[in-house]
C-alpha positions, 0 to 999 in steps of 0.5 A: 338129910341130903335129897334126891340126886340133882340129875334125877330132878333134872330128868323130872323137870324135862318130863314134866315140861309143858311141851315135853311130849312124854306119856301121862303114865310116865309123868304119873310115875315121876310125880310119885317117885321124884320128890324135891325134898329141898322145896318140901322141907321149906313149905311143910312145917311137919318135918318129921312127916316129910322125912317119913314120906320121902326118906325111902325115895331118897335112899332108893335113888341113891341106891340106884345111882350107886350101882349105875354109871353117873357120867350121864342121866341114862340110868335115871331114864332107864329106871323110870321107863322100866318102872312105867312098863312094870306098872302098866302091864297088859290087862291079861297079866292081872287075870287069874290063871283060869280066866286066862285059860278061858280067854285063850279058849274064847279067842280060839273059838272065835278065830275058828268060827270066823275062819270057817265063815270066810272059807265057806263063803269064798271070802278068804282073800289075801292081805298085803302091805303097800309101802308106796308114798301115796297109798301106803297101807294094807290092802286086799289083793283081790280088790284090785283089777287084773292089771293092778294085780299083775303089777303087784305080782311083778313086785313080788309083794308078800301076801297072806291069807286072812285065815292064816293071819287070824290063826297067827293072831290066835296063836300069838295070843295064846303064847302071850296070855298063857306064858308071859304073866308071872305066877300070882293070884288075881286078888288084893294088891295084885298090881302091886305084887306083879310090879314088885316081881317084875322089878325084882327080875329086872334088878337081878339081871342088872345088879345081881340082886333084887334090891328089896328096899328099892322095890319096897320104896317104889311099890309103896309110893306108886300103889300107896301100900305099906310093904316092908323089906321082909314083905318084898323078900317073901313075894319076890323069891 
């Protein structure tokens, strides 16, 4: 059995390097999806078990390579980064619909309560960003003396009221929490199912088809599940 393409193994070595600087999440993805079969076959005496455990991953990488530009390793990086993003979705993606509705309601109520407190106590100040080399950062305009405020005004620096910022944060949260997550129950294998659905969307955009076997191989390796191609097809319609 021929192994995983050498270009994939080269990327694995770069990511797992001592001073690579890559995220632990990406390293974990690489650990589970890229297995050097040539080394494992030498060390392990149970060849049948190895084939069962790695053949799907070998097929997965070859299927992706077949549909990619083999001139460089960008296709490997792109796949790994897309997998990393699909594995580690924001936490609100894994909540049930009712939980997400409740979360948005709570954020809205807290925003409203804090905004009223700020306005009713003359604390609704203006936030602005200072790009200066020495004092770069965000500041409250009203905290500066009048002469400094005049200098800020001369620069035509954009300022935003704190309550306006709070309302924009609340609205952004509403959009993200209610509109972004894919449909699905917050039950057993929730993370695996959301992963496969996001990867199916990704593959359709790139290849015109979901590549159910590719998704099956990645899902089973990452989440220690035992899905079949039929399982993937049913969940990624």
